[in-house]
C-alpha positions, 0 to 999 in steps of 0.5 A: 500500500502506497503511503503518501509522504507527509508534506512537512517531511517532504519540505524538510527533505527538500530543504536539506537536499537543497542545502547540501547541494548549495554547500557542495556548490560552495565547496566546489566553487571554493576549491575551484577558486583556490586551486584554479583562479588563485593557484599562482598566488597561493603557490607563490606563498608556499614557495615563499615559505619554503625558499629564501632569496638573496639579491646579487648587487649589480656592479655600478658603472665606472666613470672614466676621464677622456683617456680612460683613467678611472675616476670612480670605481667599485671596490669589494667589501663585506657585509657581516651578518649572523643567523640567529636561528643557527645559534646552538649555545649561549657561550658562542653567542656571547663570544661572538658578540664580544668579538664583533663589537670590538673589531667592528666597533658596534655596540655589544648590547645591540648584537645580543639583541639581534642574536636573540631573535632566534626565528631570524636567519639574517641580522646585519651587524655591519655593512661595508667592512674592509677586506683586511678586517674581514680576513681577521673575522674569517680567522676567528670563525675558523679558530672557534668553529663558529658557523652562524656568522656570515660574510657577504660580498658588497661593492663600495663606491671608491674615488681613486683621486679623492677630491679631484673634480669632486663637485663634477663627479659627485658621490653616491648614498648609502643605497648606492644611488647617485646623489650629486654630479655625474653620479646623479645625472647618469644614475639610471645608466650607471646603476645596472640590474640586480640579480637573485639567488633563490634556495629552498629552506626548512622550517628553521631556515636551513638549506635543503635540496629541492627543485625550487632553486634558481639563479638570475645573473646581475647586469652591470651598469654602463660605464661613463666616459667623460671629457675630463682630462685628469691632468688638465683637471689637476692643473686647473685645480692647483691654480683655482686653489692658489687663486683662493688662498693668494687673494684671501677669498671670503667665499669661493673660487672656481674655474673651467677649461673647455674645448672651444670648438666642441664644447667638451669640458676638459676641466671644471673645479670649485674650491674649497672642494671635498673628499669624495670618499668622505663627502660629509666631512667638512674642511677647514674653511667650513670649520672656521665658519662653524666656530661662530655657532655654539656647538650642539645648538640647533643653529650649529647643526643648521649651519653645518648642513648649509655648509655641506650643501655649499661645499657639494654645489658646483659653483661653475654651474650653479652660482650666478654672478655679474660677469663685469668687463669680461662681457665686453667681448660680447658687446664688441662682437655684436657691434662689430658684426652689425657694423655699428662701428669699427675697431678704429672708430673714435670714442671720447672717455671723460672723467666723470662720464655722464649717461643722458637719461633725458634732456634734463637728467643724467647719470654719472658712471665713472671710468676706472682710469683717473681723468679718463682715457681721452679720445681713443679708438674702439680697439684701444678702449676695449684693450684698456677696458674703458667703460665709457667707450663700451657704453657709447658703443652700445648706444650705436648698437641700440637696445633691440639689436643688443637684446637680440645678441643677448639671446643669440649668445645664450644668456637668456637660457641654460646652456644645457650641460649634462650636469644637475643643478644648472642655474639660469641667468637673469637678464632684464626684458627688452621692455625694461631696457632703457639707456641706463640699463643698456649702458651698464649692461655693455660692461657686464653689470646689472645682470647675472649669469653663470661662469659656464654660461659666460665661458660658453659665450666667449667660446663663440668668439674663440671658435669663429662664431658658433655657439656650442653646447657644453658637455661632460660625458662623451659616451656610454660604454659596456664592459667590453668597451662597446659604445652603447650611447653617444652623448655628444650634443650638436652646436646650437647656432652661428652667432657672428661671422668668422671675420668678426671673431678674428678681429675681436681675437686680434684686439684681445691678443694685442692687449695681452701682449702689450699694455692692456688690462689683461696683460697679466694673462700673458704666456711666453711663447703663446698668443693668448686672447684674454679679458679680465673683469671685476663686478660689485656684489650690489645685493650685499649691503656692506658699504662704506660712507660713500656708498662703495661696496666692499665685496667684489668678484674678480674674473678672467677669461682667455683662449688660445693659441690665438691663431688657432684657438683650442681651449678657453678658460675662466677663473673666478675669485669671489669676494677677494679680501687681499690688497687688490680686488680686480680680476686683472690681479686676482684671476689673470695670473692664475689663468696664465699659469694654467694656460701655459701648463695646459698648452704644453701638456697638449703638445702645442709648441710655443712660438717665440717672438724676437723679444722672447727669444732674446730672453729665452730660458735655457738649461745649464749643461754639466761641465764638472770634469771637463777641461776648461776649454771644453766647458767654455766652448759648450757655454759659448754654443749656448750663448751663456756667459761664464766666470772662472775661479781658480787656475786649474785646467779642469772644472771641479764644480759649477754654479748653477748645477747641471739641469738648472734653468737660466735666461740666455741673455743675462745668465752667468755660469760660474766655473771652479777649477783647481783647489778653489771652492765656492766659499764666497757668500752673497746676500740675497737682496729684497726684490719686492716692488722691483721692475723686471729690469731693476731686479735683473740689474740688482742680481746680476751686479751681485753675481747672481742669476735671475729666472722670471715668472709671471707677467714678463712680456718683454723689456718694454715701456710697460716694464715699469709697471710689472713689479716683483711680488715674490722670490724663491730665495728669501731676502737676507739669505747667504748664497754662492755666486751664480745661484739662480733666484726665481722672481715672480712679477705681476702688473699690480696697476692692471685694472679692468673697469667693471 
């Protein structure tokens, strides 16, 4: 008999069945979700729990100079770490903590704290441990059978030349990334790609054999080949440092050497500099400034931080200044190019000189030369750095044309150099340029530029009229030396004609070799075009009762050889505190020294004038042991005079010694023969303030030889202004006849008008 099911039971059964089906569906969906949809994620979590990964640091690219000399490299160091999960007894833990705290100079309690984390497999004790210390640790571990201390290779950035080109190269941070200079600018190329090692581990972190192991090799960063020549860089840095100290700079000094034809930066220096291997250590100049603050105070730490930033900054690229009379090269170029005047056009310089502002108003702008220069040609006015001559020239040019060339020479935009932190010059707009602004801008004041921007404009004249783009990196190469990227930029535009550039160069060169304001930039045997400048720091409120500022910036730009320019240079002394503040004294002599050394290094042979040949320096030969006849014959061949003491037939001693340098026209070589020895004593006179002729006469009359350094164009009418400023042997010293005294001369009267 069929029994009809109870409806309630049927409903309940249906609900239970539906519930079971629903639960089964949820379970199936969940399994599908976990095993199919989320498989990769959970599989990764499992692998993560049973594997340990170690990163393989990529080698940072090397930075080279233009001759492939290493400027920034990597050195191998060690990371010391412990594996707390491998420590088996308390005694070993204490032993290791005591040893590592002592040898690594790490706090003992911190090591114990890390060692107590017994669930950890890697606790760093110290990074960047040198290899000598690492070897001592290895010996300790072997001796004590310690297995839970590990050392891992690391790379540390190292700079072989310490402070060389410090503001250009820059440095890296603790994570290896570039922070300043080229290290920052080319960080993405230098960094490379890290590799990775993955190994299987058990629950305690120990290694176990498994299939989940892999190795990804790191990729080294690209190497950077710069345009810097470390020898030229060394020459420039020496002269920039001397500029700073000789002139008691209250701020900083900087310099640049550029290939005027391509824009390649051969050297760039700022002083004071810093040690790239210890970039946070402040130098003596900073410590002196910190002495004004209470050590440990907030003001002290703020000043310390500011001084570091100043020390790291590249003055040649990041600092704005008024170029002063060096800018007169630009004014001359635009006026001659436009035909507004010629080099023989006459201008009248009076003192005082007035700029007409309106029919009833005028502004006094004095010339540096007391009484004015009178009526002079433009050529003479530029050589004498006459401000009124340049102001009148700018009136003939006109403000529209003047401003057009300001833009063309690149003063309203950045140069585009491949270095971080380049500042942009400040120049007033055409609408704000009235006759007074035009007049004063003609000699480089009331606007601001960077040293790099100024030198780039000067290179336009030096290379025949083309504005180049300065650059520091020529190419990127891989470890096999293959070029992966060419970094040489294109020139921007032609600004003036070759004929105009040649004429300006001729005017400047003549001024250096005669009595121009830049005569301290003279280099014997080389034709040098140069211009000096001195500008007031008008933004600084340090003035005397007459309203004259105490702070100035002295500078000098130069390029050469004039008949085929290869390099251009600028040196700037900011806030000179010595007896002279003019760029003709604070910068030009150092440009001359650097220019001579660099041109000789570049194998550009000197070409001497007849006047220079008459004062040619020659090397003294070795005559000791020769017969008197042989010795005198050799001296006659060299055109050297001599004096013989004794009646022997053989030379027993000579002064100056073999290899010494003397001046052909005035030197006397003393030869001793027989039993006579150099016993006669001559007192060296004080030559300070003497002219070249005067110092030569005094020394030769005493039986001594003179060697000239510095401003020694020739024995001419300008000689009376070139004064001795130092001598190699102190006054009052007792020396033997024939001794060479090197005397440095400088035109102390040289001024540059603005």
